[in-house]
C-alpha positions as CSV (number, residue, x, y, z in Angstrom):
1,M,-23.8,-72.5,-3.1
2,N,-22.9,-72.4,-6.8
3,T,-25.7,-71.3,-9.1
4,S,-25.9,-70.4,-12.8
5,L,-26.0,-66.6,-12.9
6,P,-27.3,-64.6,-15.8
7,T,-24.9,-63.4,-18.6
8,S,-24.9,-59.9,-17.0
9,V,-22.9,-61.0,-13.9
10,H,-20.6,-58.0,-14.4
11,A,-23.4,-55.5,-13.6
12,C,-24.6,-55.5,-10.1
13,V,-25.7,-53.3,-7.2
14,E,-24.1,-54.2,-3.9
15,L,-25.5,-53.5,-0.5
16,R,-23.1,-54.2,2.3
17,D,-23.1,-54.1,6.1
18,L,-26.7,-52.8,6.5
19,R,-27.5,-53.1,10.2
20,L,-31.2,-54.1,10.5
21,T,-33.5,-53.1,13.4
22,T,-35.1,-56.5,13.9
23,N,-36.1,-59.1,16.4
24,I,-34.9,-62.6,15.5
25,G,-34.7,-65.7,17.6
26,T,-35.7,-66.9,21.0
27,Y,-33.1,-67.0,23.8
28,G,-32.8,-68.5,27.2
29,P,-31.3,-66.8,30.3
30,H,-27.8,-68.2,29.6
31,D,-27.8,-67.8,25.8
32,V,-25.7,-65.2,24.0
33,V,-28.2,-62.6,22.6
34,P,-26.9,-60.9,19.5
35,D,-26.9,-57.2,19.4
36,A,-26.6,-56.8,15.6
37,H,-28.1,-58.4,12.5
38,V,-26.3,-57.3,9.4
39,L,-27.4,-57.7,5.7
40,D,-25.3,-58.2,2.6
41,L,-27.1,-58.1,-0.7
42,T,-25.9,-58.3,-4.3
43,L,-28.3,-57.7,-7.1
44,W,-27.4,-58.7,-10.7
45,L,-28.8,-56.4,-13.4
46,A,-28.5,-56.0,-17.1
47,P,-25.5,-53.8,-18.0
48,S,-27.8,-51.2,-19.5
49,W,-28.9,-50.3,-16.0
50,V,-25.3,-49.3,-15.1
51,L,-23.7,-48.3,-18.4
52,I,-26.1,-45.4,-19.2
53,P,-26.0,-43.0,-22.1
54,Q,-26.9,-40.0,-20.0
55,D,-27.2,-39.0,-16.4
56,G,-30.6,-39.3,-14.6
57,M,-32.4,-41.6,-12.2
58,A,-34.7,-42.7,-15.0
59,H,-31.8,-44.6,-16.6
60,V,-30.6,-46.6,-13.5
61,F,-32.1,-49.1,-11.1
62,D,-33.6,-47.1,-8.1
63,Y,-32.7,-49.3,-5.1
64,D,-34.0,-46.8,-2.5
65,P,-37.6,-48.2,-2.4
66,L,-36.2,-51.8,-2.0
67,V,-34.0,-50.7,0.9
68,A,-37.0,-49.1,2.5
69,E,-39.0,-52.3,2.1
70,I,-36.2,-54.4,3.5
71,N,-36.1,-52.2,6.6
72,R,-39.9,-52.4,7.0
73,L,-39.8,-56.2,6.7
74,A,-37.0,-56.4,9.3
75,A,-39.0,-54.5,11.8
76,D,-42.3,-56.4,11.0
77,G,-42.7,-58.3,14.3
78,H,-40.8,-61.2,15.7
79,Y,-39.0,-63.8,13.6
80,E,-38.1,-67.2,14.9
81,T,-35.4,-67.7,12.2
82,Q,-33.1,-65.6,10.0
83,E,-34.3,-67.8,7.1
84,R,-37.8,-66.4,7.3
85,L,-36.7,-62.8,7.0
86,I,-34.3,-63.8,4.2
87,T,-37.2,-65.4,2.3
88,R,-39.4,-62.2,2.6
89,I,-36.5,-60.1,1.4
90,V,-36.0,-62.4,-1.6
91,D,-39.8,-62.1,-2.4
92,A,-39.4,-58.3,-2.2
93,C,-36.5,-58.4,-4.7
94,A,-38.5,-60.6,-7.0
95,A,-41.1,-57.8,-7.3
96,H,-38.4,-55.7,-9.1
97,L,-38.2,-57.1,-12.7
98,E,-34.8,-55.3,-13.3
99,I,-33.2,-57.8,-10.9
100,E,-32.0,-60.9,-12.8
101,A,-30.4,-62.8,-9.9
102,L,-29.3,-62.1,-6.4
103,D,-27.0,-63.2,-3.5
104,I,-28.2,-62.5,0.0
105,G,-26.5,-63.0,3.4
106,L,-27.7,-62.2,6.9
107,R,-25.5,-62.6,9.9
108,K,-25.8,-62.0,13.6
109,S,-23.2,-61.2,16.2
110,P,-21.8,-61.9,18.8
111,V,-22.2,-65.6,18.8
112,H,-20.0,-66.9,21.7
113,Q,-18.5,-65.0,24.6
114,G,-18.9,-61.7,22.9
115,T,-17.2,-62.7,19.7
116,G,-17.9,-64.1,16.2
117,S,-20.7,-63.8,13.7
118,L,-23.0,-66.5,12.3
119,G,-25.2,-66.2,9.3
120,V,-27.1,-67.7,6.4
121,R,-26.3,-67.0,2.8
122,V,-28.2,-68.1,-0.4
123,S,-27.8,-67.4,-4.1
124,V,-31.0,-67.2,-6.2
125,D,-30.3,-67.7,-9.9
126,A,-32.4,-66.5,-12.8
127,K,-34.4,-69.7,-13.0
128,T,-35.4,-69.7,-9.4
129,L,-36.2,-66.0,-9.4
130,S,-38.5,-66.6,-12.4
131,A,-40.3,-69.3,-10.6
132,L,-40.8,-67.0,-7.6
133,R,-42.3,-64.4,-9.9
134,Q,-44.7,-66.9,-11.5
135,A,-45.8,-67.9,-8.0
136,Q,-46.3,-64.3,-7.0
137,L,-48.4,-63.7,-10.2
138,A,-50.5,-66.8,-9.5
139,M,-51.1,-65.6,-5.9
140,N,-52.5,-62.4,-7.2
141,S,-55.3,-64.3,-8.7
142,L,-56.3,-65.8,-5.3
143,S,-58.3,-64.2,-2.4
144,G,-57.1,-64.6,1.1
145,W,-54.5,-67.4,0.5
146,T,-50.9,-67.3,1.8
147,L,-47.8,-69.2,0.9
148,E,-46.3,-71.2,3.8
149,T,-44.1,-74.1,4.5
150,H,-45.9,-77.2,5.7
151,A,-44.7,-77.9,9.3
152,K,-44.8,-81.7,8.8
153,H,-43.9,-82.2,5.2
154,H,-41.6,-79.2,4.8
155,T,-42.9,-78.3,1.4
156,P,-44.4,-75.1,0.1
157,C,-48.2,-75.0,0.2
158,L,-51.1,-72.7,-0.2
159,Y,-53.0,-71.9,3.0
160,K,-56.4,-70.5,3.8
161,S,-58.7,-70.6,6.8
162,W,-62.3,-69.7,7.6
163,T,-64.4,-69.2,10.7
164,L,-68.0,-70.1,9.9
165,P,-71.1,-68.9,11.8
166,N,-71.9,-72.4,13.2
167,F,-70.9,-76.0,13.0
168,E,-73.5,-76.8,10.3
169,A,-72.0,-74.1,8.0
170,A,-68.5,-75.5,8.6
171,V,-69.7,-79.0,7.6
172,V,-71.3,-77.5,4.4
173,R,-68.0,-75.7,3.5
174,F,-66.0,-78.9,4.2
175,N,-68.2,-80.9,1.9
176,Q,-68.1,-78.3,-0.9
177,I,-64.3,-78.4,-0.8
178,A,-64.3,-82.2,-0.8
179,Q,-66.5,-82.3,-3.8
180,L,-64.2,-79.9,-5.7
181,A,-61.2,-82.0,-4.8
182,Q,-62.9,-85.1,-6.0
183,A,-63.9,-83.4,-9.3
184,Q,-60.3,-82.2,-9.9
185,D,-58.7,-85.4,-8.6
186,H,-56.5,-83.2,-6.4
187,H,-56.9,-83.6,-2.7
188,P,-55.9,-80.9,-0.2
189,E,-55.4,-81.2,3.5
190,V,-58.5,-80.0,5.3
191,L,-58.6,-79.6,9.0
192,S,-61.9,-78.9,10.9
193,S,-62.4,-77.7,14.4
194,Y,-66.0,-76.9,15.2
195,T,-66.6,-73.7,13.2
196,H,-63.0,-73.3,12.0
197,L,-61.6,-74.7,8.8
198,Q,-58.0,-74.8,7.5
199,V,-57.0,-75.8,4.0
200,R,-53.5,-76.5,2.7
201,I,-52.8,-77.4,-0.9
202,W,-49.7,-78.7,-2.5
203,T,-48.7,-81.3,-5.1
204,H,-47.5,-84.4,-3.4
205,D,-45.6,-85.8,-6.4
206,T,-43.4,-82.8,-6.8
207,A,-43.3,-81.8,-3.1
208,G,-44.2,-78.3,-4.1
209,L,-46.6,-76.1,-6.0
210,T,-48.0,-76.6,-9.5
211,D,-50.8,-75.2,-11.6
212,K,-53.1,-77.8,-10.2
213,D,-52.8,-76.2,-6.7
214,F,-53.7,-72.8,-7.9
215,K,-56.6,-74.1,-10.0
216,L,-58.1,-75.8,-7.0
217,A,-57.5,-72.7,-4.8
218,R,-59.3,-70.5,-7.4
219,S,-62.2,-73.0,-7.5
220,I,-62.5,-72.9,-3.7
221,D,-62.5,-69.1,-3.9
222,D,-65.4,-69.3,-6.4
223,I,-67.6,-71.2,-3.9
224,T,-66.7,-69.0,-0.9
């Protein structure tokens, strides 16, 4: 995948062949179960983080906390796909403003008859990383919402759920959300099952998230 990288492509931190303790995939009795998941990660930085005027950790990018977070994410329960773990690692990288772009690859082995490796690799350029950071900042203004991919439409969306004390309370909450949606002319997906409500918000025209989605989510937070 070719991407436009920042001007500081000659300064980077490389993490290679990091064996992760993780649980990825679901396998049948005759499937080849991998015994290793290995991470490669390249982080592009400004040259000033590498070409330093004097020695000292204060002058370089400290990657140790990021590596610790990657290991925590890898061990954080079962993953159906490698892609989900990669996404969470990219989000962790976005939290470090020193990182201008990154390339990440995750591979498993063996794949067939005890041989081979199979993996996913993605490059995240400066523009995409900036968009991720803006989304993270917007998420910080919300309460109890998560980012997820819509199972049917395959688009990023905001998700929140409630369990209300009784059916009548759930109907009231449903109507409150409907009134907000009408007022803002921005209509979410609202699913109701007795006392349980689920809301997913995204912008249909762009098949993704826009300011309208976060505005509606904040308004819903205000009433709840």
